[in-house]
N, C-alpha and C positions, 0 to 999 in steps of 0.2 A: 933597860927596856921595862915599860910598865906591864904589870901583871894583867892579863885579860880579865874583865869583870865577871866572866862566867866560863864554865867548862862543860863540854859535851862529850859523852861517852855512849857508844852504841855497841850492844852485844846481844846476840840471840833475840833479835826483833824487839829489843827494849832499848829506848833512848833515855839516858839520865842527864838532865840539865842541872848543873849546880851553880847557884849564885856564889860568886867568889869575891866579895868585897868585905872581908872580915873586919878590916880597920874602920869601916863605915857601917858596921852592923847590917851589911847587905842592903843598904838604902838604895832605892831604885832611882838612880841618876838618869839623866837623858841618854847618856851613852849606853847604860845597861839596858834601858827599856828598848832602845833601837836595836841592840844586839838580840834581845829576846824576841822582838818582832821578826828580825831577820832569820833567826834560827827556827822560829815557829813556821815561817814561810817555807824554809828549806825542808823541814821535817814533814810538812804537809804533802810534799811531792814524793816522799819516799814510800815505796811499796814494801820495803823490807823492815818497816817499823810498825808494830801494832799498838804499843803502849809507850807513853812518855811520862816519866816521873820528873818533877821539878822539886828541888830541895835547896836548902841553904847551908848545909853542913851541920856540924855537931853543936854549934853555939846558938844559932838563931836562924829562922827562915828569912825574915826581913823586917826591918824597923819601919818600913813604909817608904813613901816618896822622899827623895833627897831634897830637903827644904831649900838648900842652897841653889839647886837647879830649879826647883819649882817657882822660886821668886822671880825667875827670869821672865815669866809671862807678864809681869807688871812693869818691866823695864821699858820706859817710854822712849829710850834711845833705839829700841828695836822697832822694826816695821810691824804694822798691825797684823799682817799675814804671818810673820814669824812668831809673834806672841800668841796668836790663835793656835798655831801648830804646836807650840810648847804646851799650852793649856790642854790641848786635846790628846796629848801623847799617851797618858795613862789610860784613857778610854780606848784608844786604838790598840794598846798593848793587850788589855783584857779581852777586847772583842776578838783579836787575832787568835788568842789561845782558846777562847771559847769555841771558835769555829774550826779548830783542828779536827781532822777526820779520825785521828787515832783516839783511843781512850787516854785520858790524862789524869794524873794523880799528884797531889801536892803532899810531900813528906815533910812534916814540920817538927823541928826541935826548937826548944827555947821559947820562941814567941813569933807570932805573925801579927803585926800591928798595922793599922791603917791600910796603905796601899799594898802591903804584904798580904794581908788578909783578903783584900780585894782581888789580888791576882789569884790566890788559892780558890776563891769562889768561882773564878772562870774555868776551873778544872772540874772534871767529873766527880772526883772523890778527894777527900782529905784524910790523911793518916797523921795523927798527932801524938807526940810523946806524952806520957802521963804527967810529967812535971812541967809541961809547956802551957802557955796561955795564948789567947787571942783577944783582940780588942779593936774597936774603931773609935779613937779619941778625937776625931776631927771636930765635931761640934763643940766639945768642951774647949778646944784650942782656938775656936773661931775660924776654922778652915772649912771650905766647902767640901762636902762629901760627894765626890763625883765618880768618874770611871765606870758608871753603870752599876755601881755597887748596890744601891737601894732596890732597883728592880730584881736583881739576882737574889737578894736577901728575902724579899717578899715572896718570890716564887719558891724559895727553899723553905722558909720558916713560917710564912703567913705574916699579915700586917702587924699583929700585936707583938710578936717576938722580934720582928725586924725593928720596931720602934724601941723596944727595950735595949737592943744592942746599939742602935745608932743615937737615940736621943739621950739615954742615960749614960752612954759611954762606959758601960760596965766591962770589967775584965773577966773573961770566962776561962775557967780552968778546962783542961781537956775533958774531964768527966762531965762538967756542966754543959760544955759545948756539944758533947755526944748526946746528952739527955734531951736537948732541944732540937737535935737534928742538924746542927751546924756542921759537924764533922761526921765521918763514917766509921773510923776505927781509932782505938787508943792503943798505943804500943808502949813497951817498957822504955824508960829513959835511954836515949842513945840508939834505939832500935826502929825509929820511924821509917827510915829508908829500907832496912831489911824487911820490915813488915809490909811495905808497899811492893817489894819486888816479886813476891809469889804470885801477884796478880798477872804477871807476865806469862806464867806457865798455865794459866787457866785456858781451857778449850773454848775460845770465843765462838759461839754458834752463829753470831751475827755481829761482826765488828761494825762499829758505827759508820765506817766509810762505805759499807754496803747497805746501810739502812736509810739513806737519805731519800 
């Protein structure tokens, strides 16, 4: 039996979603993205969960979109509707997580690249291990930078810094990412998830689900 591509654990009003494709560096395949959308939809309906942490385990957060799956949008043997749905899946994933009523935190070890960083940007906060890095290499690779990433970056960093990250395709260390406001906290190596968990215990005076 195939290993599920992600794991979900809920305890004390905290949900932890773990990407679990280590052999593929947690690349976001179509199956994994659909599972993330489904789990996000289910968690949105739960009144016993206040905070959701998404992580990729001790080695990496995600290497980005699974290019083997991403190429399917150009397969002319598929119908136009099916190809359009494949191309739009990353956008739907990030939009669904951005719309979650709970507070969301990405806990990043190793690296978050491309679509992996795009997914973390759809969360409210990002906690990154000090030896990790983030990058958006799409333009250098000749790949469209979609998923709603650029508007989120502009809102978070401003136009100039967003251009630096996307056009120059620079790799940012955790310290540099913190300095420009791309991430929110730096943790010791291997401690990103543990550093994110105390947020669960905070007395939320106005959980986001009540502020709409």
